[in-house]
MOPAC internal coordinates of N, CA, C and O (Angstrom, degrees):
PM7 1SCF
backbone

  N    0.0000 0     0.00 0     0.00 0    0    0    0
  C    1.4569 1     0.00 0     0.00 0    1    0    0
  C    1.6046 1   110.49 1     0.00 0    2    1    0
  O    1.2310 1   120.44 1   -54.14 1    3    2    1
  N    1.2373 1   116.77 1   125.86 1    3    2    1
  C    1.4676 1   122.05 1   179.38 1    5    3    2
  C    1.5040 1   111.14 1   -97.21 1    6    5    3
  O    1.2310 1   119.84 1   -49.94 1    7    6    5
  N    1.3696 1   117.91 1   130.06 1    7    6    5
  C    1.3963 1   122.35 1   178.91 1    9    7    6
  C    1.5038 1   111.30 1  -111.66 1   10    9    7
  O    1.2310 1   119.68 1   -50.65 1   11   10    9
  N    1.3047 1   118.22 1   129.35 1   11   10    9
  C    1.4682 1   124.91 1   175.94 1   13   11   10
  C    1.4708 1   111.52 1   -89.78 1   14   13   11
  O    1.2310 1   120.68 1   -47.66 1   15   14   13
  N    1.3313 1   116.31 1   132.34 1   15   14   13
  C    1.5063 1   118.24 1   174.80 1   17   15   14
  C    1.5946 1   103.98 1  -124.54 1   18   17   15
  O    1.2310 1   123.15 1   -46.32 1   19   18   17
  N    1.2806 1   111.57 1   133.68 1   19   18   17
  C    1.4916 1   114.38 1  -175.99 1   21   19   18
  C    1.5649 1   103.58 1  -116.51 1   22   21   19
  O    1.2310 1   120.28 1   -42.57 1   23   22   21
  N    1.3302 1   117.07 1   137.43 1   23   22   21
  C    1.3941 1   125.55 1   176.82 1   25   23   22
  C    1.5107 1   112.80 1  -125.47 1   26   25   23
  O    1.2310 1   119.05 1   -39.83 1   27   26   25
  N    1.2544 1   119.42 1   140.17 1   27   26   25
  C    1.4721 1   123.06 1   177.05 1   29   27   26
  C    1.5462 1   108.51 1  -106.77 1   30   29   27
  O    1.2310 1   121.07 1   -44.58 1   31   30   29
  N    1.2325 1   115.56 1   135.42 1   31   30   29
  C    1.4767 1   122.39 1   179.85 1   33   31   30
  C    1.4792 1   107.13 1  -115.49 1   34   33   31
  O    1.2310 1   121.04 1   -65.72 1   35   34   33
  N    1.3327 1   115.62 1   114.28 1   35   34   33
  C    1.4708 1   121.58 1   179.24 1   37   35   34
  C    1.5411 1   108.76 1   -98.31 1   38   37   35
  O    1.2310 1   119.70 1   -71.41 1   39   38   37
  N    1.2998 1   118.18 1   108.59 1   39   38   37
  C    1.4778 1   121.88 1  -179.48 1   41   39   38
  C    1.5077 1   109.99 1   -92.84 1   42   41   39
  O    1.2310 1   119.47 1   -51.52 1   43   42   41
  N    1.2488 1   118.63 1   128.48 1   43   42   41
  C    1.4709 1   119.74 1  -178.37 1   45   43   42
  C    1.5375 1   111.28 1   -69.56 1   46   45   43
  O    1.2310 1   122.23 1   -19.94 1   47   46   45
  N    1.3484 1   113.34 1   160.06 1   47   46   45
  C    1.4570 1   119.74 1   178.69 1   49   47   46
  C    1.5660 1   114.33 1   -55.84 1   50   49   47
  O    1.2310 1   119.70 1   146.57 1   51   50   49
  N    1.3298 1   118.19 1   -33.43 1   51   50   49
  C    1.4640 1   124.03 1  -176.76 1   53   51   50
  C    1.5628 1   110.13 1   -90.58 1   54   53   51
  O    1.2310 1   120.05 1  -171.53 1   55   54   53
  N    1.3276 1   117.51 1     8.47 1   55   54   53
  C    1.4283 1   121.79 1  -173.36 1   57   55   54
  C    1.5299 1   110.42 1  -112.88 1   58   57   55
  O    1.2310 1   119.59 1   -43.59 1   59   58   57
  N    1.3310 1   118.40 1   136.41 1   59   58   57
  C    1.4059 1   121.68 1  -176.27 1   61   59   58
  C    1.5548 1   110.22 1  -129.67 1   62   61   59
  O    1.2310 1   118.34 1   -35.56 1   63   62   61
  N    1.3345 1   120.77 1   144.44 1   63   62   61
  C    1.3803 1   124.68 1  -176.95 1   65   63   62
  C    1.6465 1   103.42 1   -82.11 1   66   65   63
  O    1.2310 1   124.03 1   -52.84 1   67   66   65
  N    1.3523 1   109.87 1   127.16 1   67   66   65
  C    1.5255 1   114.33 1  -177.76 1   69   67   66
  C    1.4962 1   110.77 1  -115.26 1   70   69   67
  O    1.2310 1   118.58 1   169.33 1   71   70   69
  N    1.3287 1   120.31 1   -10.67 1   71   70   69
  C    1.4831 1   124.56 1   174.66 1   73   71   70
  C    1.5085 1   110.60 1  -160.03 1   74   73   71
  O    1.2310 1   123.73 1   -36.53 1   75   74   73
  N    1.3232 1   110.45 1   143.47 1   75   74   73
  C    1.4975 1   119.41 1   167.59 1   77   75   74
  C    1.5211 1   108.61 1  -124.79 1   78   77   75
  O    1.2310 1   122.98 1   -54.51 1   79   78   77
  N    1.4053 1   111.90 1   125.49 1   79   78   77
  C    1.4797 1   115.22 1  -178.98 1   81   79   78
  C    1.4818 1   108.56 1  -136.53 1   82   81   79
  O    1.2310 1   121.83 1    -2.36 1   83   82   81
  N    1.3203 1   114.10 1   177.64 1   83   82   81
  C    1.4694 1   120.75 1   179.95 1   85   83   82
  C    1.4748 1   112.45 1   163.66 1   86   85   83
  O    1.2310 1   122.20 1    23.81 1   87   86   85
  N    1.3567 1   113.39 1  -156.19 1   87   86   85
  C    1.4638 1   120.37 1  -176.10 1   89   87   86
  C    1.5892 1   106.14 1  -133.93 1   90   89   87
  O    1.2310 1   122.84 1   -34.82 1   91   90   89
  N    1.3287 1   112.16 1   145.18 1   91   90   89
  C    1.4190 1   117.92 1   168.94 1   93   91   90
  C    1.4710 1   111.26 1  -117.65 1   94   93   91
  O    1.2310 1   120.86 1   -47.76 1   95   94   93
  N    1.3448 1   115.96 1   132.24 1   95   94   93
  C    1.4903 1   119.61 1  -175.26 1   97   95   94
  C    1.4910 1   111.46 1  -144.55 1   98   97   95
  O    1.2310 1   122.66 1     6.34 1   99   98   97
  N    1.3155 1   112.51 1  -173.66 1   99   98   97
  C    1.4680 1   122.11 1  -179.44 1  101   99   98
  C    1.5296 1   106.38 1  -110.81 1  102  101   99
  O    1.2310 1   120.66 1   -39.53 1  103  102  101
  N    1.3582 1   116.34 1   140.47 1  103  102  101
  C    1.5021 1   122.78 1   173.54 1  105  103  102
  C    1.4771 1   105.09 1  -148.50 1  106  105  103
  O    1.2310 1   119.92 1   -49.30 1  107  106  105
  N    1.2958 1   117.75 1   130.70 1  107  106  105
  C    1.5386 1   118.83 1   179.99 1  109  107  106
  C    1.5531 1   111.58 1    52.42 1  110  109  107
  O    1.2310 1   117.85 1  -142.02 1  111  110  109
  N    1.2325 1   121.69 1    37.98 1  111  110  109
  C    1.4813 1   128.40 1   179.25 1  113  111  110
  C    1.4650 1   111.63 1    65.05 1  114  113  111
  O    1.2310 1   119.21 1  -153.26 1  115  114  113
  N    1.3443 1   119.11 1    26.74 1  115  114  113
  C    1.5011 1   122.20 1   177.01 1  117  115  114
  C    1.4548 1   110.02 1  -126.63 1  118  117  115
  O    1.2310 1   120.65 1   -39.88 1  119  118  117
  N    1.3672 1   116.36 1   140.12 1  119  118  117
  C    1.4760 1   120.43 1   176.18 1  121  119  118
  C    1.4488 1   105.78 1   -87.96 1  122  121  119
  O    1.2310 1   122.12 1   -46.76 1  123  122  121
  N    1.3865 1   113.54 1   133.24 1  123  122  121
  C    1.4209 1   118.91 1  -176.24 1  125  123  122
  C    1.5127 1   111.50 1  -154.86 1  126  125  123
  O    1.2310 1   120.71 1   -10.38 1  127  126  125
  N    1.4154 1   116.24 1   169.62 1  127  126  125
  C    1.4546 1   112.51 1   177.38 1  129  127  126
  C    1.5625 1   107.45 1   -88.80 1  130  129  127
  O    1.2310 1   121.99 1   -57.65 1  131  130  129
  N    1.3310 1   113.80 1   122.35 1  131  130  129
  C    1.4418 1   123.25 1  -177.91 1  133  131  130
  C    1.5198 1   116.00 1   -90.60 1  134  133  131
  O    1.2310 1   121.84 1   156.10 1  135  134  133
  N    1.2918 1   114.09 1   -23.90 1  135  134  133
  C    1.4763 1   119.67 1  -179.70 1  137  135  134
  C    1.5368 1   111.32 1  -144.35 1  138  137  135
  O    1.2310 1   119.43 1   -39.48 1  139  138  137
  N    1.2866 1   118.70 1   140.52 1  139  138  137
  C    1.4508 1   120.12 1   177.43 1  141  139  138
  C    1.6249 1   110.50 1  -140.86 1  142  141  139
  O    1.2310 1   122.95 1   -44.52 1  143  142  141
  N    1.2670 1   111.95 1   135.48 1  143  142  141
  C    1.4905 1   122.98 1   178.96 1  145  143  142
  C    1.5019 1   110.71 1  -132.67 1  146  145  143
  O    1.2310 1   120.16 1   -47.68 1  147  146  145
  N    1.2927 1   117.31 1   132.32 1  147  146  145
  C    1.4535 1   124.78 1   175.49 1  149  147  146
  C    1.4798 1   112.03 1  -110.58 1  150  149  147
  O    1.2310 1   116.25 1   -58.20 1  151  150  149
  N    1.3024 1   124.72 1   121.80 1  151  150  149
  C    1.3971 1   127.39 1   177.47 1  153  151  150
  C    1.4599 1   110.50 1  -112.25 1  154  153  151
  O    1.2310 1   122.24 1   -51.36 1  155  154  153
  N    1.4138 1   113.31 1   128.64 1  155  154  153
  C    1.4128 1   118.02 1   177.09 1  157  155  154
  C    1.5848 1   112.70 1  -112.16 1  158  157  155
  O    1.2310 1   120.27 1     0.36 1  159  158  157
  N    1.2123 1   117.08 1  -179.64 1  159  158  157
  C    1.4909 1   119.01 1   174.84 1  161  159  158
  C    1.5778 1   114.11 1   -67.16 1  162  161  159
  O    1.2310 1   122.00 1   170.30 1  163  162  161
  N    1.3627 1   113.77 1    -9.70 1  163  162  161
  C    1.4700 1   117.41 1  -176.14 1  165  163  162
  C    1.5494 1   110.40 1  -120.45 1  166  165  163
  O    1.2310 1   119.27 1   146.38 1  167  166  165
  N    1.3276 1   118.99 1   -33.62 1  167  166  165
  C    1.5240 1   120.79 1  -169.90 1  169  167  166
  C    1.5311 1   108.70 1  -146.77 1  170  169  167
  O    1.2310 1   122.30 1   -12.99 1  171  170  169
  N    1.2676 1   113.21 1   167.01 1  171  170  169
  C    1.5031 1   123.22 1   170.08 1  173  171  170
  C    1.5134 1   105.51 1  -116.92 1  174  173  171
  O    1.2310 1   121.22 1   -50.69 1  175  174  173
  N    1.2824 1   115.27 1   129.31 1  175  174  173
  C    1.5091 1   124.95 1   178.37 1  177  175  174
  C    1.4611 1   109.55 1  -108.47 1  178  177  175
  O    1.2310 1   119.91 1   -65.40 1  179  178  177
  N    1.2316 1   117.77 1   114.60 1  179  178  177
  C    1.5260 1   123.66 1  -178.84 1  181  179  178
  C    1.4678 1   111.32 1   109.60 1  182  181  179
  O    1.2310 1   118.59 1    11.00 1  183  182  181
  N    1.2709 1   120.29 1  -169.00 1  183  182  181
  C    1.5492 1   124.46 1    14.59 1  185  183  182
  C    1.5540 1   112.15 1   -78.33 1  186  185  183
  O    1.2310 1   121.57 1   -34.99 1  187  186  185
  N    1.3218 1   114.60 1   145.01 1  187  186  185
  C    1.4260 1   122.31 1   175.49 1  189  187  186
  C    1.4645 1   108.30 1  -110.71 1  190  189  187
  O    1.2310 1   119.67 1   -44.89 1  191  190  189
  N    1.4071 1   118.24 1   135.11 1  191  190  189
  C    1.4138 1   121.72 1  -177.20 1  193  191  190
  C    1.5316 1   113.18 1   108.08 1  194  193  191
  O    1.2310 1   122.14 1    22.93 1  195  194  193
  N    1.3653 1   113.50 1  -157.07 1  195  194  193
  C    1.4866 1   116.51 1  -175.96 1  197  195  194
  C    1.5209 1   108.48 1  -108.59 1  198  197  195
  O    1.2310 1   121.74 1    -7.08 1  199  198  197
  N    1.2994 1   114.27 1   172.92 1  199  198  197
  C    1.4430 1   121.81 1  -172.56 1  201  199  198
  C    1.5524 1   115.75 1   -90.02 1  202  201  199
  O    1.2310 1   120.66 1   170.99 1  203  202  201
  N    1.3318 1   116.35 1    -9.01 1  203  202  201
  C    1.4563 1   115.70 1  -176.01 1  205  203  202
  C    1.5188 1   113.56 1   -82.09 1  206  205  203
  O    1.2310 1   119.95 1   -24.90 1  207  206  205
  N    1.3376 1   117.71 1   155.10 1  207  206  205
  C    1.4479 1   116.99 1   172.87 1  209  207  206
  C    1.5437 1   107.73 1   130.44 1  210  209  207
  O    1.2310 1   121.26 1     5.47 1  211  210  209
  N    1.3319 1   115.19 1  -174.53 1  211  210  209
  C    1.4724 1   128.26 1   175.34 1  213  211  210
  C    1.5844 1   105.03 1  -103.54 1  214  213  211
  O    1.2310 1   123.79 1   -42.39 1  215  214  213
  N    1.3681 1   110.33 1   137.61 1  215  214  213
  C    1.4488 1   117.72 1  -178.02 1  217  215  214
  C    1.4927 1   107.93 1   -74.77 1  218  217  215
  O    1.2310 1   122.10 1   -33.43 1  219  218  217
  N    1.3572 1   113.59 1   146.57 1  219  218  217
  C    1.5076 1   124.12 1   163.69 1  221  219  218
  C    1.5210 1   109.13 1  -134.45 1  222  221  219
  O    1.2310 1   123.25 1   -23.02 1  223  222  221
  N    1.3502 1   111.38 1   156.98 1  223  222  221
  C    1.4564 1   117.06 1  -179.95 1  225  223  222
  C    1.5147 1   108.75 1  -148.89 1  226  225  223
  O    1.2310 1   118.48 1   -43.09 1  227  226  225
  N    1.3221 1   120.51 1   136.91 1  227  226  225
  C    1.4061 1   127.35 1  -179.34 1  229  227  226
  C    1.4733 1   111.61 1  -131.62 1  230  229  227
  O    1.2310 1   120.13 1   -98.05 1  231  230  229
  N    1.3653 1   117.36 1    81.95 1  231  230  229
  C    1.4361 1   119.16 1   177.10 1  233  231  230
  C    1.5117 1   111.11 1   -65.73 1  234  233  231
  O    1.2310 1   119.71 1   -38.85 1  235  234  233
  N    1.3179 1   118.17 1   141.15 1  235  234  233
  C    1.4152 1   121.65 1   175.29 1  237  235  234
  C    1.5706 1   110.56 1   -91.67 1  238  237  235
  O    1.2310 1   121.93 1   -85.54 1  239  238  237
  N    1.3025 1   113.92 1    94.46 1  239  238  237
  C    1.4552 1   120.76 1  -176.57 1  241  239  238
  C    1.5435 1   115.82 1   -76.40 1  242  241  239
  O    1.2310 1   123.86 1   137.65 1  243  242  241
  N    1.3124 1   110.20 1   -42.35 1  243  242  241
  C    1.4911 1   117.27 1   177.17 1  245  243  242
  C    1.5101 1   110.39 1  -133.35 1  246  245  243
  O    1.2310 1   121.62 1   -30.52 1  247  246  245
  N    1.3285 1   114.50 1   149.48 1  247  246  245
  C    1.4855 1   119.67 1  -175.80 1  249  247  246
  C    1.4375 1   116.89 1    85.20 1  250  249  247
  O    1.2310 1   121.95 1     0.53 1  251  250  249
  N    1.3004 1   113.87 1  -179.47 1  251  250  249
  C    1.4657 1   121.51 1  -174.30 1  253  251  250
  C    1.6672 1   102.05 1  -129.49 1  254  253  251
  O    1.2310 1   119.44 1   -41.11 1  255  254  253
  N    1.3007 1   118.67 1   138.89 1  255  254  253
  C    1.4549 1   119.26 1   174.18 1  257  255  254
  C    1.4797 1   108.41 1   -81.43 1  258  257  255
  O    1.2310 1   124.36 1   -54.43 1  259  258  257
  N    1.4121 1   109.24 1   125.57 1  259  258  257
  C    1.4479 1   116.78 1   179.19 1  261  259  258
  C    1.5082 1   114.55 1  -121.43 1  262  261  259
  O    1.2310 1   121.89 1  -174.14 1  263  262  261
  N    1.4053 1   113.98 1     5.86 1  263  262  261
  C    1.4365 1   118.30 1   177.60 1  265  263  262
  C    1.4378 1   109.53 1  -177.09 1  266  265  263
  O    1.2310 1   123.40 1   -10.46 1  267  266  265
  N    1.3598 1   111.08 1   169.54 1  267  266  265
  C    1.5370 1   121.42 1   179.48 1  269  267  266
  C    1.5258 1   105.61 1  -130.35 1  270  269  267
  O    1.2310 1   122.11 1   -25.60 1  271  270  269
  N    1.3456 1   113.56 1   154.40 1  271  270  269
  C    1.4948 1   116.88 1   168.48 1  273  271  270
  C    1.5776 1   100.89 1  -144.61 1  274  273  271
  O    1.2310 1   121.10 1   -10.06 1  275  274  273
  N    1.2734 1   115.50 1   169.94 1  275  274  273
  C    1.4677 1   119.24 1  -177.83 1  277  275  274
  C    1.5675 1   110.03 1  -178.71 1  278  277  275
  O    1.2310 1   124.04 1     7.87 1  279  278  277
  N    1.3013 1   109.86 1  -172.13 1  279  278  277
  C    1.5382 1   120.74 1   177.45 1  281  279  278
  C    1.4538 1   108.76 1  -141.80 1  282  281  279
  O    1.2310 1   119.58 1   -45.02 1  283  282  281
  N    1.3146 1   118.40 1   134.98 1  283  282  281
  C    1.3384 1   126.30 1   175.51 1  285  283  282
  C    1.5891 1   120.11 1  -148.77 1  286  285  283
  O    1.2310 1   120.68 1   -28.57 1  287  286  285
  N    1.1640 1   116.31 1   151.43 1  287  286  285
  C    1.5179 1   116.75 1   172.70 1  289  287  286
  C    1.4866 1   102.33 1  -127.66 1  290  289  287
  O    1.2310 1   118.61 1    76.65 1  291  290  289
  N    1.3392 1   120.25 1  -103.35 1  291  290  289
  C    1.4662 1   122.63 1   175.72 1  293  291  290
  C    1.5291 1   105.38 1   -79.32 1  294  293  291
  O    1.2310 1   118.72 1   161.19 1  295  294  293
  N    1.2360 1   120.05 1   -18.81 1  295  294  293
  C    1.4729 1   122.97 1  -175.07 1  297  295  294
  C    1.4848 1   111.69 1  -141.13 1  298  297  295
  O    1.2310 1   117.78 1   -14.80 1  299  298  297
  N    1.2938 1   121.83 1   165.20 1  299  298  297
  C    1.4339 1   126.09 1   177.78 1  301  299  298
  C    1.4467 1   110.54 1   -77.89 1  302  301  299
  O    1.2310 1   117.83 1   -67.18 1  303  302  301
  N    1.3273 1   121.74 1   112.82 1  303  302  301
  C    1.4731 1   126.76 1  -178.22 1  305  303  302
  C    1.4444 1   113.56 1   -91.89 1  306  305  303
  O    1.2310 1   118.80 1   148.40 1  307  306  305
  N    1.4240 1   119.89 1   -31.60 1  307  306  305
  C    1.4181 1   119.34 1  -171.14 1  309  307  306
  C    1.5639 1   103.29 1  -160.59 1  310  309  307
  O    1.2310 1   122.32 1   -31.16 1  311  310  309
  N    1.3049 1   113.15 1   148.84 1  311  310  309
  C    1.5481 1   119.45 1   174.23 1  313  311  310
  C    1.5317 1   106.22 1  -143.63 1  314  313  311
  O    1.2310 1   121.80 1   -36.17 1  315  314  313
  N    1.3110 1   114.17 1   143.83 1  315  314  313
  C    1.4964 1   123.26 1   176.89 1  317  315  314
  C    1.4784 1   107.78 1  -138.83 1  318  317  315
  O    1.2310 1   121.67 1   -11.10 1  319  318  317
  N    1.3633 1   114.40 1   168.90 1  319  318  317
  C    1.5205 1   121.06 1   179.32 1  321  319  318
  C    1.5042 1   105.75 1  -123.77 1  322  321  319
  O    1.2310 1   123.57 1   -26.75 1  323  322  321
  N    1.3529 1   110.76 1   153.25 1  323  322  321
  C    1.4902 1   122.96 1   169.01 1  325  323  322
  C    1.4540 1   105.88 1  -106.70 1  326  325  323
  O    1.2310 1   122.47 1   -57.16 1  327  326  325
  N    1.3581 1   112.88 1   122.84 1  327  326  325
  C    1.6136 1   118.63 1  -178.24 1  329  327  326
  C    1.5121 1   108.34 1  -109.26 1  330  329  327
  O    1.2310 1   122.02 1   -32.01 1  331  330  329
  N    1.2895 1   113.74 1   147.99 1  331  330  329
  C    1.5292 1   119.00 1   168.68 1  333  331  330
  C    1.4460 1   105.92 1  -114.58 1  334  333  331
  O    1.2310 1   117.92 1   -28.56 1  335  334  333
  N    1.3538 1   121.57 1   151.44 1  335  334  333
  C    1.4423 1   123.62 1  -172.67 1  337  335  334
  C    1.6901 1   109.38 1   -69.37 1  338  337  335
  O    1.2310 1   120.10 1   180.00 1  339  338  337

């Protein structure tokens, strides 16, 4: 049985995401994001998910995160960010 857990992250007005990291792995013969962490200038949120997989890291060197997009079915397959200058 698979259990879904949903968390809401409330980021303060004076808080900015400075890095997105996590792990990419395989589950049921599908490549997916197995773990996700959001780091801001104030806090670290996560890690959410499991510990298996290959590390990835996306530091936000320029711009500000103003949105997210992604792809999912039963699991999170992809995630991206929308940046403003």
